[in-house]
N, CA, C and O atoms as a printed pandas DataFrame, in Angstrom:
     atom_number atom_name residue_name chain_id  residue_number  x_coord  y_coord  z_coord
0              1         N          MET        A               1   17.378   18.061   -3.293
1              2        CA          MET        A               1   17.512   16.631   -3.132
2              3         C          MET        A               1   16.539   15.915   -4.049
3              4         O          MET        A               1   15.343   15.866   -3.761
4              5         N          ASN        A               2   17.008   15.381   -5.105
5              6        CA          ASN        A               2   16.152   14.650   -6.028
6              7         C          ASN        A               2   16.464   13.169   -6.006
7              8         O          ASN        A               2   16.134   12.455   -6.953
8              9         N          GLY        A               3   17.093   12.694   -4.947
9             10        CA          GLY        A               3   17.435   11.280   -4.825
10            11         C          GLY        A               3   16.197   10.444   -4.556
11            12         O          GLY        A               3   15.084   10.965   -4.481
12            13         N          PRO        A               4   16.402    9.149   -4.412
13            14        CA          PRO        A               4   15.258    8.265   -4.186
14            15         C          PRO        A               4   14.594    8.484   -2.831
15            16         O          PRO        A               4   13.431    8.122   -2.650
16            17         N          LEU        A               5   15.317    9.071   -1.878
17            18        CA          LEU        A               5   14.762    9.282   -0.545
18            19         C          LEU        A               5   15.093   10.708   -0.119
19            20         O          LEU        A               5   16.136   10.953    0.487
20            21         N          ASP        A               6   14.207   11.642   -0.437
21            22        CA          ASP        A               6   14.510   13.033   -0.124
22            23         C          ASP        A               6   14.050   13.394    1.289
23            24         O          ASP        A               6   13.544   12.544    2.021
24            25         N          LEU        A               7   14.226   14.631    1.655
25            26        CA          LEU        A               7   13.964   15.084    3.018
26            27         C          LEU        A               7   12.497   14.953    3.402
27            28         O          LEU        A               7   12.184   14.625    4.546
28            29         N          ARG        A               8   11.590   15.208    2.452
29            30        CA          ARG        A               8   10.161   15.108    2.760
30            31         C          ARG        A               8    9.769   13.694    3.161
31            32         O          ARG        A               8    8.984   13.495    4.088
32            33         N          VAL        A               9   10.322   12.716    2.455
33            34        CA          VAL        A               9   10.011   11.321    2.769
34            35         C          VAL        A               9   10.556   10.957    4.141
35            36         O          VAL        A               9    9.890   10.262    4.908
36            37         N          LEU        A              10   11.753   11.417    4.454
37            38        CA          LEU        A              10   12.327   11.128    5.767
38            39         C          LEU        A              10   11.504   11.752    6.888
39            40         O          LEU        A              10   11.289   11.123    7.924
40            41         N          VAL        A              11   11.046   12.979    6.687
41            42        CA          VAL        A              11   10.218   13.641    7.707
42            43         C          VAL        A              11    8.898   12.895    7.880
43            44         O          VAL        A              11    8.443   12.698    9.007
44            45         N          LEU        A              12    8.278   12.479    6.773
45            46        CA          LEU        A              12    7.021   11.738    6.870
46            47         C          LEU        A              12    7.206   10.396    7.565
47            48         O          LEU        A              12    6.365    9.991    8.368
48            49         N          LEU        A              13    8.301    9.704    7.262
49            50        CA          LEU        A              13    8.564    8.432    7.926
50            51         C          LEU        A              13    8.800    8.621    9.419
51            52         O          LEU        A              13    8.311    7.833   10.229
52            53         N          LEU        A              14    9.539    9.650    9.783
53            54        CA          LEU        A              14    9.793    9.928   11.193
54            55         C          LEU        A              14    8.497   10.295   11.920
55            56         O          LEU        A              14    8.257    9.823   13.031
56            57         N          ALA        A              15    7.670   11.125   11.309
57            58        CA          ALA        A              15    6.395   11.501   11.916
58            59         C          ALA        A              15    5.481   10.283   12.061
59            60         O          ALA        A              15    4.802   10.130   13.075
60            61         N          GLY        A              16    5.467    9.434   11.060
61            62        CA          GLY        A              16    4.650    8.222   11.135
62            63         C          GLY        A              16    5.128    7.272   12.212
63            64         O          GLY        A              16    4.318    6.662   12.911
64            65         N          ALA        A              17    6.436    7.142   12.353
65            66        CA          ALA        A              17    6.979    6.272   13.396
66            67         C          ALA        A              17    6.649    6.810   14.789
67            68         O          ALA        A              17    6.285    6.044   15.681
68            69         N          CYS        A              18    6.774    8.106   14.972
69            70        CA          CYS        A              18    6.433    8.717   16.270
70            71         C          CYS        A              18    4.949    8.554   16.568
71            72         O          CYS        A              18    4.581    8.228   17.696
72            73         N          ALA        A              19    4.102    8.771   15.590
73            74        CA          ALA        A              19    2.655    8.637   15.796
74            75         C          ALA        A              19    2.289    7.185   16.112
75            76         O          ALA        A              19    1.440    6.933   16.967
76            77         N          ALA        A              20    2.917    6.245   15.435
77            78        CA          ALA        A              20    2.636    4.830   15.704
78            79         C          ALA        A              20    3.082    4.438   17.106
79            80         O          ALA        A              20    2.393    3.671   17.777
80            81         N          TYR        A              21    4.211    4.946   17.555
81            82        CA          TYR        A              21    4.700    4.635   18.899
82            83         C          TYR        A              21    3.779    5.229   19.968
83            84         O          TYR        A              21    3.483    4.572   20.966
84            85         N          ILE        A              22    3.326    6.468   19.761
85            86        CA          ILE        A              22    2.403    7.094   20.709
86            87         C          ILE        A              22    1.074    6.341   20.727
87            88         O          ILE        A              22    0.485    6.143   21.790
88            89         N          ALA        A              23    0.601    5.922   19.549
89            90        CA          ALA        A              23   -0.655    5.174   19.481
90            91         C          ALA        A              23   -0.515    3.813   20.154
91            92         O          ALA        A              23   -1.479    3.298   20.719
92            93         N          TYR        A              24    0.668    3.233   20.097
93            94        CA          TYR        A              24    0.907    1.952   20.756
94            95         C          TYR        A              24    0.888    2.117   22.274
95            96         O          TYR        A              24    0.349    1.268   22.984
96            97         N          LEU        A              25    1.468    3.195   22.769
97            98        CA          LEU        A              25    1.511    3.424   24.210
98            99         C          LEU        A              25    0.158    3.849   24.770
99           100         O          LEU        A              25   -0.217    3.441   25.869
100          101         N          HIS        A              26   -0.572    4.665   24.019
101          102        CA          HIS        A              26   -1.852    5.215   24.480
102          103         C          HIS        A              26   -2.897    5.002   23.390
103          104         O          HIS        A              26   -3.012    5.828   22.483
104          105         N          PRO        A              27   -3.661    3.913   23.458
105          106        CA          PRO        A              27   -4.621    3.601   22.378
106          107         C          PRO        A              27   -5.662    4.697   22.138
107          108         O          PRO        A              27   -6.083    4.891   20.997
108          109         N          SER        A              28   -6.086    5.413   23.172
109          110        CA          SER        A              28   -7.092    6.459   22.953
110          111         C          SER        A              28   -6.517    7.609   22.128
111          112         O          SER        A              28   -7.227    8.217   21.326
112          113         N          VAL        A              29   -5.240    7.904   22.324
113          114        CA          VAL        A              29   -4.584    8.927   21.511
114          115         C          VAL        A              29   -4.448    8.426   20.070
115          116         O          VAL        A              29   -4.523    9.215   19.128
116          117         N          GLY        A              30   -4.249    7.130   19.904
117          118        CA          GLY        A              30   -4.150    6.547   18.573
118          119         C          GLY        A              30   -5.421    6.724   17.771
119          120         O          GLY        A              30   -5.370    6.976   16.567
120          121         N          VAL        A              31   -6.571    6.593   18.432
121          122        CA          VAL        A              31   -7.850    6.797   17.750
122          123         C          VAL        A              31   -7.973    8.251   17.313
123          124         O          VAL        A              31   -8.417    8.528   16.198
124          125         N          ALA        A              32   -7.584    9.180   18.178
125          126        CA          ALA        A              32   -7.644   10.595   17.828
126          127         C          ALA        A              32   -6.701   10.908   16.664
127          128         O          ALA        A              32   -7.054   11.679   15.772
128          129         N          LEU        A              33   -5.508   10.317   16.668
129          130        CA          LEU        A              33   -4.576   10.522   15.557
130          131         C          LEU        A              33   -5.153    9.983   14.250
131          132         O          LEU        A              33   -5.006   10.606   13.199
132          133         N          LEU        A              34   -5.806    8.827   14.319
133          134        CA          LEU        A              34   -6.398    8.241   13.118
134          135         C          LEU        A              34   -7.492    9.132   12.550
135          136         O          LEU        A              34   -7.573    9.312   11.335
136          137         N          VAL        A              35   -8.331    9.689   13.410
137          138        CA          VAL        A              35   -9.376   10.603   12.950
138          139         C          VAL        A              35   -8.756   11.850   12.344
139          140         O          VAL        A              35   -9.212   12.321   11.302
140          141         N          GLY        A              36   -7.722   12.395   12.979
141          142        CA          GLY        A              36   -7.056   13.579   12.444
142          143         C          GLY        A              36   -6.438   13.332   11.080
143          144         O          GLY        A              36   -6.560   14.162   10.179
144          145         N          VAL        A              37   -5.778   12.197   10.926
145          146        CA          VAL        A              37   -5.178   11.865    9.632
146          147         C          VAL        A              37   -6.256   11.689    8.570
147          148         O          VAL        A              37   -6.074   12.095    7.422
148          149         N          GLY        A              38   -7.370   11.088    8.949
149          150        CA          GLY        A              38   -8.472   10.922    7.995
150          151         C          GLY        A              38   -9.043   12.250    7.535
151          152         O          GLY        A              38   -9.312   12.434    6.348
152          153         N          VAL        A              39   -9.228   13.171    8.458
153          154        CA          VAL        A              39   -9.770   14.485    8.103
154          155         C          VAL        A              39   -8.804   15.243    7.201
155          156         O          VAL        A              39   -9.218   15.840    6.206
156          157         N          VAL        A              40   -7.530   15.222    7.543
157          158        CA          VAL        A              40   -6.536   15.917    6.718
158          159         C          VAL        A              40   -6.465   15.297    5.326
159          160         O          VAL        A              40   -6.333   16.018    4.337
160          161         N          THR        A              41   -6.551   13.981    5.239
161          162        CA          THR        A              41   -6.503   13.314    3.939
162          163         C          THR        A              41   -7.709   13.690    3.081
163          164         O          THR        A              41   -7.566   13.968    1.891
164          165         N          VAL        A              42   -8.886   13.698    3.684
165          166        CA          VAL        A              42  -10.094   14.066    2.925
166          167         C          VAL        A              42  -10.013   15.517    2.460
167          168         O          VAL        A              42  -10.349   15.813    1.314
168          169         N          LEU        A              43   -9.575   16.418    3.323
169          170        CA          LEU        A              43   -9.437   17.820    2.917
170          171         C          LEU        A              43   -8.407   17.974    1.810
171          172         O          LEU        A              43   -8.611   18.749    0.876
172          173         N          TYR        A              44   -7.316   17.251    1.906
173          174        CA          TYR        A              44   -6.274   17.291    0.873
174          175         C          TYR        A              44   -6.831   16.845   -0.472
175          176         O          TYR        A              44   -6.546   17.453   -1.504
176          177         N          LEU        A              45   -7.622   15.785   -0.455
177          178        CA          LEU        A              45   -8.203   15.288   -1.706
178          179         C          LEU        A              45   -9.280   16.223   -2.247
179          180         O          LEU        A              45   -9.378   16.419   -3.458
180          181         N          LEU        A              46  -10.089   16.800   -1.360
181          182        CA          LEU        A              46  -11.159   17.697   -1.815
182          183         C          LEU        A              46  -10.623   19.020   -2.347
183          184         O          LEU        A              46  -11.125   19.542   -3.342
184          185         N          LEU        A              47   -9.609   19.556   -1.688
185          186        CA          LEU        A              47   -9.057   20.848   -2.121
186          187         C          LEU        A              47   -8.121   20.695   -3.312
187          188         O          LEU        A              47   -7.818   21.674   -3.994
188          189         N          GLY        A              48   -7.671   19.497   -3.561
189          190        CA          GLY        A              48   -6.779   19.265   -4.687
190          191         C          GLY        A              48   -5.355   19.677   -4.349
191          192         O          GLY        A              48   -5.119   20.575   -3.541
192          193         N          SER        A              49   -4.435   19.013   -4.977
193          194        CA          SER        A              49   -3.027   19.326   -4.755
194          195         C          SER        A              49   -2.368   19.593   -6.097
195          196         O          SER        A              49   -2.241   18.689   -6.922
196          197         N          GLY        A              50   -1.959   20.803   -6.310
197          198        CA          GLY        A              50   -1.268   21.126   -7.541
198          199         C          GLY        A              50   -2.166   21.551   -8.690
199          200         O          GLY        A              50   -1.689   21.693   -9.816
200          201         N          GLY        A              51   -3.431   21.754   -8.441
201          202        CA          GLY        A              51   -4.323   22.225   -9.498
202          203         C          GLY        A              51   -4.591   21.200  -10.564
203          204         O          GLY        A              51   -4.679   21.548  -11.741
204          205         N          GLY        A              52   -4.723   19.950  -10.192
205          206        CA          GLY        A              52   -4.973   18.891  -11.175
206          207         C          GLY        A              52   -6.442   18.701  -11.493
207          208         O          GLY        A              52   -6.800   17.743  -12.178
208          209         N          GLY        A              53   -7.296   19.580  -11.019
209          210        CA          GLY        A              53   -8.733   19.438  -11.225
210          211         C          GLY        A              53   -9.155   19.826  -12.623
211          212         O          GLY        A              53   -8.322   20.247  -13.426
212          213         N          PRO        A              54  -10.452   19.690  -12.934
213          214        CA          PRO        A              54  -10.943   19.973  -14.281
214          215         C          PRO        A              54  -10.865   21.456  -14.653
215          216         O          PRO        A              54  -10.872   21.788  -15.838
216          217         N          SER        A              55  -10.792   22.351  -13.665
217          218        CA          SER        A              55  -10.779   23.771  -13.988
218          219         C          SER        A              55   -9.405   24.270  -14.423
219          220         O          SER        A              55   -9.276   25.421  -14.842
220          221         N          SER        A              56   -8.369   23.419  -14.331
221          222        CA          SER        A              56   -7.020   23.861  -14.677
222          223         C          SER        A              56   -6.683   23.631  -16.152
223          224         O          SER        A              56   -5.584   23.973  -16.586
224          225         N          HIS        A              57   -7.602   23.063  -16.924
225          226        CA          HIS        A              57   -7.302   22.776  -18.330
226          227         C          HIS        A              57   -7.497   23.985  -19.194
227          228         O          HIS        A              57   -7.288   23.918  -20.405
């Protein structure tokens, strides 16, 4: 699927919608989700995605 909206984007949108709904219903769970997303994002950036770092040249 190389269209403008592939399966990965749909899964991410669905996961985001579910997480937002759960955070709306239970604010304490929303804080935990926010911390989890922050940690995963930082690890993703630190570990690099696709070998785009300076050592790949």
